[in-house]
N, C-alpha and C positions, 0 to 999 in steps of 0.2 A: 505493499499500500504506500509506505513511504517512499520506496523506490519509483513507484509509478507516478508520484506527484512531483519529484525530483525531475523526472524525465520532461513530466511537461512543462515545468517551469522552465527548464532549458530550452526547451524547444520554442516556448514563447520568446524568451529573451533572444535567441538566434534570430529568430523572424523579426524581430523588434530592430535588431542589431543593423540587419540587412535593409531596413527601410522598407520591408514588404507589406503590405496589405492585401489580405486573402480575401476580403469581401468586395472587393471591386475589380473584378476582372476585365482587362481592356475589350469594350464592345467592338463595334464595326467600324467603318469607314467614317471617317470626320472627328473622330474621338480623338483627343489630345491633351496634354497637361503640360504645365512648366511654360518656360520661355526661351527663346532662343537668342543668345548674345550676338553682338555684331562680330562676325567672324572676318571682317576684312582686314587683310594683313596678317591673319594668323595661320598657323602650321596645324593641318588637321588629318588625324588618320582617318581614311576612308576605309573600313573594314569589308570584306567579301559579306555578301549575303549568306548568312548562317543557314537558311531553309528554303529550298525554292520547289513549289509544285504548281504544275498547269502551264509551265512556258518552257518550251526546250531552247530558249534564247539566251545570249549571254547576258545576262542582269547585270552582272559587275561594271562589264565595259560600258553597257547604256547608262548606268548611274554616274560612273567617272565623267562620261562625255557631257551629260546635261549639268552636271556640279560644275565642271570646268567652263563650260559656254556662259553659265549664268553667274560664276564668280571667279572672274580670272584673276583677282586679287587674293585668293586663298592659295596657299600651298597645301595642295592634296597629296597626300603620302598614300598611295594605293597601288593596287595591282602587281606587277613584278618588282617593281623597286621595293614595296613593303614585304613581299617574300622572300627577296635577297637579303634585306636586313634583318628579317627573323631567322633565317637560314645561318648567317653569319654569328647568331648570337647562340647557337647551338642549342644544349639542354637548358640555359639559361634564359632562353628567349621565350617566344609563344609562338603557337600556330593558327595565324589569322582565320584559316579556313574552318577550323573546328573549335569554335570559342564556346566555353560552357555557358550557353544562353537560356537554359531552362528557367532560370528565376522569372523570366519574362513571361513564362507561359501559366505561373500561378496568379498573377494578378499585377496590381500597378506597384511599381518600383518606384522609390526615391533615390535609392542609394544600393550600390552593388558592393557585394561583399566578395570573398575568396572563393572559389579560385578565380572566377571571371576579373576580379579587380587586380589580382596580381599580374594577370595577363595582359590587361591593359595598360598598368603601370609600367611595366617592362618595356612593351613596344614604344609608348609614350618617351620614355627615357631613352630609348635607342634611336628615336626620329626627332626629340626635342619638340614633339607635338603638344598643343595646349588643349586641344580637344579630340575625342573620338566619337565620328558618326558610324554607328552600329545599325546596318540594316538586317533586321531580326529575321522576318518573314517575307517572303513573296507568295501569295498564294491567289489562284484563278477563282473567281466568281462567277457562275454561270455554266452554260449558256443560258440566256434568256428567252424570251418566247420568239426572238428574231434570229437567236442562234448566235448572239454575241455574247461576249466573253470580256470580264473587266479584271483586272490585278489589284489585289490590295496588297499595299507595302508597309509593314510596321516596321518603325524606324525609331531610334534612340539617340539623342545626343547627350554625351557624358563628358565630365570632367575626369580624364583618366589619372589625375594626381590624387583626387578625392575619393571616387567613385561614385560621386553626385550625379543622378540623371536629372540634366538639365531640362530637358525636353523630350517627350516621346508622342507620337502620333501614328495613327493609321490613317494613311492616304489611299484615294483610289484614282485609278487614270478612267479617261474615256474609255468606254466598251468599244471593243471591235472584233473582228473576224479571229477566231482561235487559231493560235499559230502565226497570226501576223505580227509586225514589229510594232503597230500602232498602239495597243494597251500598254507595253512595256514604256515605250517613249512617254507616253502619256504620263504614266505614274512617276517616271523618274522626272520628268518637268514638274510635276506635282510636289515632289521632295524639294528640288531645287528652289522652286518658287517659295517654300514655307521657311527653310533654313539660311535663305540669302537675302540680302537686301534689294 
């Protein structure tokens, strides 16, 4: 009995320490919380999308293109450049392709703890990045009655030095034919418009 109470207390403290609120899971498109700071002149980690379903397209390349086009004054650390930096760090680094993002599936997150925090912290230290943009999932919605599919993009902007989630939102692009580049390009542009002035 006492052991059970201790375990429940420990679980409650761990959840509170991570800033997790399990009573409010992220709803659908249009939901967001927090605010986006001015990223102009900043160095920002653009991490790979951690989960993709419903599109066979290169989501990471499309996001990088949209963000670079909308925010040329931001120094985006992404793609092969980020992978090479992480590989040079060896065991002390992190695997940007396989980050432990399950905490975002449980509900609204205000601050991430380890192991995700440690991996973001190390990547930021290696790249001198002040922010990390983490595309958590891209999921297809549909087809609708007209056979069109839209993509929902769940993304978060974090301070990698503190683990604080500055902003998180679920954005949806304009619907289009399944397998066509339109829905992905539209979702990427929605993210770029939201995080850049």
